[in-house]
C-alpha positions in Angstrom: 109.3 189.1 -22.6 109.6 185.4 -22.3 110.7 182.7 -24.8 107.9 182.0 -27.2 106.5 185.5 -27.2 108.2 188.2 -29.3 107.5 191.6 -30.8 107.1 191.8 -34.6 108.4 194.1 -37.2 108.6 194.6 -41.0 111.4 195.7 -43.3 110.9 197.5 -46.6 113.1 196.8 -49.6 113.8 199.3 -52.3 110.7 200.9 -53.7 108.4 199.1 -51.2 105.6 201.2 -49.7 102.9 201.0 -47.0 99.8 203.2 -47.6 98.2 202.6 -44.2 100.7 202.4 -41.3 97.9 202.5 -38.7 96.6 199.2 -40.1 100.1 197.8 -39.9 100.4 198.9 -36.3 97.1 197.3 -35.5 98.5 194.1 -36.7 100.9 194.1 -33.8 103.9 195.4 -35.7 106.0 197.6 -33.4 109.1 198.3 -35.5 110.1 199.0 -39.1 113.3 199.3 -41.1 113.0 201.2 -44.3 115.6 201.1 -47.1 116.5 204.6 -48.0 120.0 204.5 -49.6 122.0 202.2 -51.9 125.6 202.3 -53.0 127.2 205.8 -53.0 124.5 207.8 -54.9 121.0 206.4 -54.6 118.6 208.0 -52.3 114.8 207.4 -52.0 113.5 210.9 -51.7 110.0 209.6 -50.8 111.2 207.6 -47.8 110.6 210.6 -45.5 106.9 210.3 -46.0 107.0 206.6 -45.1 109.1 207.2 -42.0 106.9 210.0 -40.8 103.7 208.0 -41.3 105.2 205.0 -39.5 106.3 207.1 -36.6 102.9 208.8 -36.3 101.4 205.3 -36.0 103.6 204.6 -33.1 106.1 202.3 -34.9 109.8 202.5 -34.0 111.4 203.3 -37.3 115.0 203.2 -38.7 116.7 203.3 -42.0 118.5 200.7 -44.1 121.4 201.0 -46.5 121.7 198.4 -49.4 125.4 197.7 -49.8 127.2 197.5 -53.1 130.9 196.4 -53.3 133.5 199.1 -53.0 133.7 202.5 -51.2 132.3 201.5 -47.8 133.2 204.9 -46.3 131.3 206.8 -49.0 128.3 204.5 -48.7 128.3 205.0 -45.0 128.4 208.8 -45.4 125.5 208.7 -47.8 123.5 206.7 -45.2 124.4 209.1 -42.4 123.5 212.2 -44.4 120.1 210.7 -45.3 119.5 209.7 -41.7 120.3 213.2 -40.4 117.9 214.7 -42.8 115.2 212.2 -41.8 115.8 212.7 -38.1 116.3 209.0 -37.4 119.4 209.1 -35.2 117.7 210.3 -32.1 116.9 208.3 -29.0 114.1 205.8 -29.6 114.7 205.3 -33.3 115.6 201.9 -34.6 119.3 201.6 -35.1 120.5 202.0 -38.8 120.8 198.7 -40.7 123.3 197.6 -43.3 121.9 195.1 -45.8 124.5 192.6 -47.1 123.4 190.8 -50.2 125.4 191.8 -53.2 128.4 189.8 -54.2 131.7 191.5 -53.1 130.4 192.9 -49.8 132.5 191.2 -47.2 133.7 191.4 -43.6 136.2 194.2 -44.5 133.4 196.3 -46.0 131.1 195.7 -43.0 133.8 196.7 -40.5 134.6 199.9 -42.4 130.9 200.8 -42.8 130.3 200.4 -39.0 133.3 202.5 -38.1 132.3 205.3 -40.4 128.6 205.4 -39.4 129.6 205.5 -35.8 132.0 208.4 -36.3 129.8 210.4 -38.6 126.5 209.9 -36.9 127.7 210.0 -33.3 126.0 206.7 -32.5 127.2 203.3 -31.4 124.4 200.8 -32.1 124.1 199.4 -35.7 122.3 196.4 -37.3 123.8 194.1 -39.9 121.3 192.1 -42.0 122.1 189.2 -44.3 120.6 186.0 -45.6 121.1 182.8 -43.6 123.5 181.4 -46.3 125.7 184.5 -46.1 126.1 184.1 -42.4 127.2 180.6 -42.9 129.6 181.1 -45.8 130.7 184.7 -46.2 130.3 186.8 -43.1 132.3 186.3 -39.9 130.9 188.5 -37.2 133.6 187.6 -34.7 135.8 190.0 -36.6 133.6 193.0 -36.1 130.5 192.4 -34.0 130.9 194.0 -30.6 128.3 194.6 -27.9 126.6 197.4 -29.9 126.3 195.5 -33.1 123.0 193.7 -33.7 122.7 190.8 -36.2 119.7 190.1 -38.3 119.2 186.9 -40.3 116.8 186.3 -43.2 115.5 182.7 -43.2 112.0 182.1 -44.4 111.1 179.1 -42.3 107.8 180.6 -40.9 108.9 180.1 -37.3 109.1 183.6 -35.9 112.2 184.2 -33.7 113.6 180.7 -34.3 115.9 180.9 -37.4 117.9 177.7 -36.7 121.1 179.7 -36.5 122.7 181.1 -33.4 125.1 183.9 -32.5 125.2 185.8 -29.2 124.4 189.1 -31.0 121.6 187.6 -33.2 118.5 189.6 -32.3 116.3 189.6 -35.4 114.8 187.0 -37.7 113.1 187.7 -41.0 110.9 184.6 -41.1 108.6 185.3 -44.1 107.4 187.8 -46.7 104.5 190.0 -45.8 101.1 188.4 -46.1 98.5 190.2 -48.3 97.2 193.3 -46.6 95.6 196.5 -47.8 98.0 199.3 -48.8 101.2 197.3 -49.0 103.2 197.0 -52.2 106.7 195.8 -53.0 109.1 193.4 -51.2 108.4 193.5 -47.5 109.8 191.1 -44.9 108.1 190.0 -41.7 110.4 190.0 -38.7 110.5 188.8 -35.1 112.8 189.3 -32.2 115.1 186.4 -31.2 115.0 185.6 -27.5 116.3 187.0 -25.1 116.5 190.3 -27.0 113.9 193.0 -26.6 112.9 196.0 -28.7 115.0 198.2 -26.5 118.1 196.3 -27.6 117.4 197.6 -31.2 116.9 201.3 -30.4 119.4 204.2 -30.3 
């Protein structure tokens, strides 16, 4: 891949669904991150159907955890249990993502979540997602982002792969919301890789 060309993906927020993953794949989407868990006790029991359909369509798929303040170890364990049940910790799956948005989720939380997921799931690569403003003001990846941590920034500037913020581990850019398409409902972000990262850099 060269600068100026990038693979595209989508991410599904809580309750978002896609009815036709084949149509999504035909739109040049090659990876998807699907929110499955939140806090210490919320689990989307219908997420398995979404993951299976995305995988059948040839889309590299992984799960997301929406963080709430407190109990990072318990939240990580919930995410890992869900991931095991959904079979998304095997080679070729998109690495699991922690979504940082809620107030009170800070560097200490992120570091603890990463450590617990790695130990419990037996994996190394993880993804941390946050809005552009949080990367500027709240999060400090130099405290916890090693070579197996991938960063993901949400900044809706409609310039795929060019978020206007740089970090050596920044590989993903949510550049807009999903355009109208058949079978899509709920909040869905449109994503692009950030040069020089490739899809392989996001996979387990």
